[in-house]
C-alpha positions in Angstrom: 46.9 48.8 2.0 43.8 51.0 1.5 43.3 52.3 -2.0 43.0 56.1 -2.2 40.3 56.4 -4.9 39.8 60.1 -4.3 43.4 60.9 -4.9 43.4 58.7 -8.1 40.2 60.6 -9.3 41.7 64.0 -8.5 44.3 63.6 -11.3 41.5 63.8 -13.8 39.6 66.8 -12.5 40.3 69.0 -15.5 39.7 66.2 -18.0 36.4 65.4 -16.4 35.2 69.0 -16.6 36.4 69.2 -20.3 34.6 66.0 -21.3 31.5 67.0 -19.5 31.5 70.3 -21.2 31.8 68.6 -24.6 28.7 66.6 -23.9 26.7 69.4 -22.4 27.3 71.4 -25.6 25.1 68.9 -27.5 21.4 69.4 -27.3 20.5 65.7 -27.0 16.8 66.0 -26.6 14.9 63.1 -28.3 13.9 64.4 -31.8 12.3 61.6 -33.9 10.8 64.2 -36.3 14.4 64.6 -37.7 15.3 60.9 -37.4 17.5 59.2 -40.0 18.9 55.7 -40.2 22.1 57.0 -38.6 20.2 58.9 -35.9 17.0 56.9 -35.2 16.1 59.1 -32.1 17.2 62.3 -33.7 20.5 64.0 -34.4 21.2 65.2 -30.9 21.0 61.8 -29.1 23.1 60.1 -31.9 25.7 62.8 -31.7 26.0 62.6 -27.9 26.4 58.8 -28.1 29.0 59.0 -30.8 30.9 61.7 -28.8 30.9 59.6 -25.6 32.1 56.5 -27.5 34.9 58.6 -29.2 36.0 59.8 -25.7 36.3 56.1 -24.6 38.1 55.2 -27.8 40.5 58.0 -27.3 41.4 56.4 -24.0 41.8 52.9 -25.6 38.6 51.3 -24.2 36.7 48.7 -26.2 33.3 50.1 -27.2 30.2 49.1 -29.0 27.5 51.1 -30.8 24.1 49.4 -30.7 22.0 50.7 -33.6 23.0 54.3 -32.9 20.5 54.3 -30.0 22.7 52.9 -27.2 26.3 52.0 -26.6 28.8 50.6 -24.1 32.3 50.9 -22.8 33.9 47.7 -21.6 36.4 46.7 -18.9 37.3 43.5 -17.1 36.7 39.8 -17.8 34.6 37.1 -16.4 31.4 35.1 -16.9 29.0 37.7 -15.3 28.4 41.2 -16.3 28.1 44.1 -13.9 26.2 46.9 -15.6 26.3 50.6 -15.1 23.4 52.2 -16.9 23.5 55.9 -17.7 21.9 58.1 -20.3 23.0 60.9 -22.6 19.7 62.5 -23.6 18.2 65.5 -21.8 14.9 67.1 -21.2 14.2 70.4 -23.1 15.9 73.4 -21.7 12.6 75.2 -21.2 12.1 78.7 -20.0 13.7 80.4 -17.0 17.4 80.0 -17.6 19.8 82.8 -16.5 22.7 81.0 -18.1 23.2 79.3 -21.5 21.7 75.8 -21.1 23.9 74.0 -23.7 27.2 75.4 -22.6 28.9 74.7 -19.3 29.2 77.7 -17.0 31.5 77.3 -14.0 30.8 79.5 -11.0 32.7 78.6 -7.9 32.1 74.9 -7.2 29.1 74.6 -9.6 29.0 73.5 -13.2 25.8 74.8 -14.8 24.2 73.3 -18.0 21.4 71.1 -19.1 22.4 67.5 -18.3 25.1 68.3 -15.8 23.1 66.6 -13.0 20.8 64.4 -15.2 22.6 62.5 -16.4 25.7 63.5 -18.3 27.7 64.5 -15.2 27.1 61.2 -13.4 27.6 59.3 -16.6 31.0 60.9 -17.0 31.8 60.1 -13.4 31.0 56.5 -14.0 33.3 56.5 -17.1 36.2 58.1 -15.2 35.7 55.4 -12.5 36.6 52.9 -15.1 39.7 54.9 -15.9 40.7 55.0 -12.3 40.3 51.2 -11.9 42.4 50.6 -15.0 45.1 53.1 -13.9 45.4 51.3 -10.5 45.4 47.9 -12.3 42.8 46.6 -9.9 41.5 43.1 -10.5 37.9 42.6 -11.8 36.4 39.1 -11.9 33.3 40.2 -13.8 32.9 42.1 -17.1 32.0 45.7 -16.5 29.7 47.3 -19.1 29.1 51.0 -18.8 25.9 51.2 -21.0 24.6 54.5 -22.3 21.0 55.0 -23.5 19.8 58.0 -25.5 16.1 58.5 -24.6 15.7 57.8 -20.9 13.7 61.0 -20.6 11.0 59.7 -22.9 10.4 56.2 -24.4 13.5 54.2 -23.3 13.7 52.8 -26.9 17.5 52.8 -26.9 18.0 50.8 -23.7 15.1 48.5 -24.6 16.8 47.7 -27.9 20.1 47.2 -26.1 18.6 44.7 -23.7 16.8 42.9 -26.6 20.0 42.5 -28.7 22.9 42.3 -26.3 23.9 40.1 -23.4 22.3 41.6 -20.3 24.0 42.4 -17.0 23.1 40.1 -14.1 23.3 43.0 -11.6 24.1 46.7 -11.7 23.3 50.3 -10.9 22.3 53.5 -12.6 24.2 56.7 -11.7 21.0 58.7 -12.2 19.5 59.5 -8.8 20.9 60.2 -5.4 22.9 58.7 -2.6 22.9 56.6 -0.5 20.8 54.4 -2.7 17.5 54.0 -4.5 16.5 50.4 -4.4 12.8 50.9 -4.9 11.0 52.9 -7.6 7.3 53.5 -7.9 5.4 52.6 -11.0 5.1 55.2 -13.7 2.4 55.8 -16.2 0.9 58.7 -18.2 -2.8 59.2 -18.5 -4.4 61.4 -21.2 -7.7 63.0 -20.3 -9.6 63.9 -23.5 -12.7 66.0 -23.0 -15.7 65.3 -25.1 -16.7 68.2 -27.4 -19.8 70.0 -26.2 -22.4 72.0 -28.2 -21.7 75.7 -28.4 -24.0 78.2 -26.9 -24.0 82.0 -26.6 -21.3 83.2 -24.1 -19.9 86.6 -23.2 -16.3 85.2 -23.0 -14.7 82.5 -25.0 -11.6 80.4 -24.2 -9.9 80.3 -27.6 -6.8 78.4 -26.5 -5.0 77.0 -23.5 -1.5 75.5 -23.4 1.1 74.5 -20.8 3.9 72.0 -20.5 6.7 70.7 -22.7 7.4 67.2 -21.3 5.4 64.6 -19.4 8.0 64.4 -16.6 8.2 68.2 -16.0 5.8 70.3 -14.0 5.0 73.1 -16.4 6.7 76.5 -15.6 4.5 78.6 -17.9 0.9 78.4 -19.2 -0.9 80.5 -21.7 -4.6 81.1 -22.3 -6.4 83.4 -24.8 -9.8 84.8 -24.0 -12.0 86.8 -26.4 -15.2 88.7 -25.8 -15.9 90.5 -22.5 -12.8 90.9 -20.5 -13.1 92.4 -17.0 -11.5 95.9 -16.6 -9.9 94.8 -13.3 -8.3 91.6 -14.6 -4.8 92.9 -14.1 -5.4 94.0 -10.6 -7.0 90.7 -9.8 -3.9 89.0 -11.2 -1.7 91.0 -9.0 -3.5 89.9 -5.9 -3.5 86.3 -7.2 0.2 86.4 -7.8 0.9 87.7 -4.4 -1.1 85.0 -2.8 0.3 82.1 -4.9 3.9 83.1 -5.7 3.1 83.2 -9.4 3.6 85.9 -12.1 1.0 86.8 -14.6 1.4 88.9 -17.8 -1.2 90.1 -20.4 -0.9 90.7 -24.1 -3.8 92.3 -26.0 -5.1 90.4 -29.0 -8.0 91.1 -31.4 -11.1 91.3 -29.2 -9.4 89.9 -26.2 -6.3 89.1 -24.3 -3.6 86.4 -23.9 -2.7 85.6 -20.3 0.7 84.0 -19.5 1.2 82.7 -16.0 4.6 81.6 -14.7 4.9 79.2 -11.8 7.8 77.1 -10.7 9.1 73.9 -12.4 9.8 70.6 -10.7 10.5 67.0 -11.6 7.2 65.2 -12.0 8.2 62.6 -9.4 8.1 65.4 -6.7 5.3 67.7 -8.1 4.7 69.3 -4.7 8.0 71.1 -5.1 6.6 73.0 -8.1 3.9 75.6 -8.8 2.0 74.1 -11.7 1.4 76.9 -14.1 -1.3 75.0 -16.0 -3.6 74.5 -13.0 -2.9 77.9 -11.4 -3.8 79.7 -14.7 -7.0 77.7 -14.8 -7.7 78.5 -11.2 -7.1 82.2 -11.9 -9.5 82.4 -14.8 -12.1 80.4 -12.8 -12.0 83.0 -10.0 -13.1 85.8 -12.4 -16.7 84.9 -12.6 -16.7 84.9 -16.4 -19.7 83.6 -18.4 -17.5 81.2 -20.4 -18.3 79.2 -23.5 -19.3 75.6 -22.6 -16.1 73.9 -23.9 -13.9 76.4 -22.1 -15.9 76.1 -18.9 -15.8 72.4 -19.0 -12.0 72.2 -19.6 -11.1 74.6 -16.9 -13.6 73.0 -14.5 -12.0 69.6 -14.9 -8.6 71.1 -14.1 -9.7 73.0 -11.0 -12.1 70.4 -9.7 -9.8 67.4 -10.0 -6.2 68.5 -10.5 -5.4 71.9 -9.0 -3.3 72.3 -5.8 -3.2 68.6 -5.0 -0.6 66.0 -5.9 -1.9 62.8 -4.3 -4.8 62.2 -6.6 -7.4 62.3 -3.8 -10.0 64.2 -5.8 -9.5 61.6 -8.6 -10.1 58.9 -6.0 -6.7 57.3 -6.8 -4.9 58.3 -3.6 -2.9 55.4 -2.2 0.0 55.0 0.3 2.2 52.0 0.6 4.1 51.5 3.9 7.4 51.0 2.0 6.9 53.0 -1.2 5.0 55.9 0.2 2.2 57.8 -1.6 1.0 58.0 -5.1 1.7 61.3 -6.8 -0.2 62.9 -9.7 1.3 65.7 -11.8 -0.7 67.2 -14.7 2.1 68.2 -17.1 0.8 68.9 -20.6 -2.3 70.9 -21.3 -3.8 71.6 -24.8 -7.1 73.2 -25.6 -8.5 74.4 -28.9 -12.2 75.2 -29.5 -12.3 73.0 -32.6 -9.4 70.7 -31.8 -7.9 68.6 -29.1 -8.9 69.3 -25.5 -6.5 67.2 -23.4 -4.6 67.0 -20.2 -1.7 64.6 -19.7 -1.2 63.5 -16.1 2.0 61.8 -15.0 1.3 59.4 -12.1 3.9 57.6 -9.9 2.2 54.8 -8.0 3.3 52.3 -5.3 2.5 48.7 -4.9 -1.2 48.0 -4.4 -2.6 49.3 -7.7 -1.9 49.2 -11.4 -2.3 51.5 -14.5 -5.6 49.9 -15.6 -7.2 50.4 -12.2 -6.0 54.0 -12.1 -7.4 54.7 -15.6 -10.8 53.2 -14.7 -11.1 55.2 -11.5 -10.0 58.4 -13.1 -12.5 58.1 -15.9 -15.4 57.1 -13.6 -14.6 59.9 -11.1 -14.5 62.7 -13.6 -17.4 61.2 -15.6 -17.3 59.0 -18.6 -20.0 61.3 -20.1 -17.4 64.1 -20.0 -14.1 62.5 -20.7 -12.1 59.5 -22.0 -9.0 58.6 -20.1 -6.4 56.6 -21.9 -3.0 55.1 -20.8 -0.5 57.1 -22.9 2.8 55.3 -23.8 4.6 52.7 -21.9 3.9 51.7 -18.3 6.7 51.0 -15.8 5.6 48.7 -12.9 6.9 49.3 -9.4 10.4 47.9 -8.8 12.1 46.9 -5.6 15.4 45.2 -4.7 15.3 44.0 -1.0 17.6 45.9 1.4 19.1 42.5 2.3 20.4 41.9 -1.2 24.2 41.9 -1.3 24.1 44.5 -4.1 22.3 46.9 -1.8 24.4 46.1 1.2 27.7 46.5 -0.8 26.7 49.9 -2.2 25.6 51.2 1.2 28.9 50.1 2.7 30.8 51.9 -0.1 28.8 55.1 0.4 29.4 55.1 4.2 33.1 54.4 3.8 33.6 57.4 1.5 31.3 59.9 3.2 31.2 58.8 6.9 27.4 59.1 6.6 24.9 56.3 7.5 23.3 54.5 4.6 19.8 53.3 4.3 17.5 52.0 1.6 15.6 54.6 -0.4 12.4 54.5 -2.5 11.4 57.3 -4.9 8.9 58.2 -7.6 11.6 58.8 -10.2 12.3 56.1 -12.8 15.8 55.1 -13.7 17.4 52.4 -15.9 18.2 50.5 -12.7 14.7 49.0 -12.9 15.6 47.3 -16.2 17.6 44.8 -14.2 16.0 42.4 -11.7 19.0 43.2 -9.4 19.3 46.8 -10.4 19.3 50.0 -8.3 20.1 53.7 -8.7 23.2 55.0 -6.9 24.1 58.7 -6.8 25.4 61.0 -7.8 23.3 63.6 -5.9 24.1 63.9 -2.2 21.3 63.8 0.4 19.8 67.1 1.1 21.0 68.8 -2.1 18.6 71.1 -3.9 16.5 69.4 -6.6 17.9 70.7 -9.8 17.1 68.0 -12.3 14.8 69.2 -15.0 15.0 72.7 -13.6 16.3 75.9 -15.2 20.0 76.5 -14.3 20.6 72.8 -13.6 24.0 72.2 -12.1 26.3 69.7 -10.5 29.0 70.6 -8.1 32.6 69.8 -8.8 32.9 68.2 -5.4 30.0 65.9 -6.0 31.2 64.7 -9.4 34.7 64.0 -8.1 33.3 62.2 -5.0 31.1 60.2 -7.4 34.2 59.0 -9.4 35.8 57.7 -6.3 32.6 56.0 -4.9 31.8 54.4 -8.3 35.3 53.1 -8.7 35.3 51.5 -5.3 31.7 50.1 -5.8 32.7 48.6 -9.2 35.7 46.9 -7.7 33.8 45.4 -4.8 30.8 44.3 -6.9 33.1 42.7 -9.6 34.8 40.3 -7.2 
């Protein structure tokens, strides 16, 4: 007799929304500046983890808290471990919201709030999949560990500590991407371009400051520059024409002997930067079109942006463009900009790269292309190498079969620039919960998940767990 996973999941609809709302209400952005021994990654991530584990304890599941940076919910028995790897941290809310980011707002079929799609909603769906399996008393011949990390959007310290101190799953999936499956992920690395300071010389206009971006995996929505000295009288009319041509919005605020310019573009996940309008590069381009006699440092900084980074996402002008037949093209997204006359003058570029290169080769080429006399380029933070599980692997084949059985849609392998916890397992993939063709809302203002999608995910995950745990 076929198991009606959807009907079993439907009984929990209200509970799922309530528990998701509880988690969304927690601003769980990584915040090590306020770390304590009880909250090593900051109060928000620790609170989100404790809340999720309390939900599982309420429902009589066995749980484990690993150093307050990761945790798990357990079900089943056996020699092997099937891992489900989700995360409870979020990116900053950022500008542009029309709803309250840390409060769920339900409008029709949509649940709005930061983390609803990435990754609290799918993480709750995976949890309720365990409840459905237990309710139906379905046999599991592997241990199932639903593992939650708390800084997937930054350093992955929590999940790294988990893997270093706990028994690791032998296979698994991360509910942190899209269906039908993501069995390949590009390499990921950040590169910081630091401009050498140059000698001052007389100039009619000075770039006093330039900032954009709040996270290395988010295309910046807004950028701000302050100019002093000679400011063209027609600057505002020039901005109006620029905005009309580029779908941006520019505003001006007078300051002592100058003006502050704020340009608003469109955000996007850094794995798909072409979907955004990068406020940092567009503001640099706007200033450059004004024919100003800029100070040397300001001219050099804006020149690097417009010459090598603006209106291009494949790294061609940096000489790092590369396309792999299976993994597709390299993408480059400049995400954090910081300029001070007497301080840092940096640009952080997030690069997603396929097989065929590595972070050191990219760094070397970027520095030599821009000019080692002008800049230093450094690898910033951790590097994630490309990850691929063959389409022929039974893990991939099983998950694709589950997806097709529940949706009636064909399943095929998928490779993306995004990075998920799935890559932490040799036989690890990402699996849902976003449906094919859905709008890209992760890391965006007014992020949401649909109720239909989260309920479908519960049923799909329950069936997948049962099949994989045989």
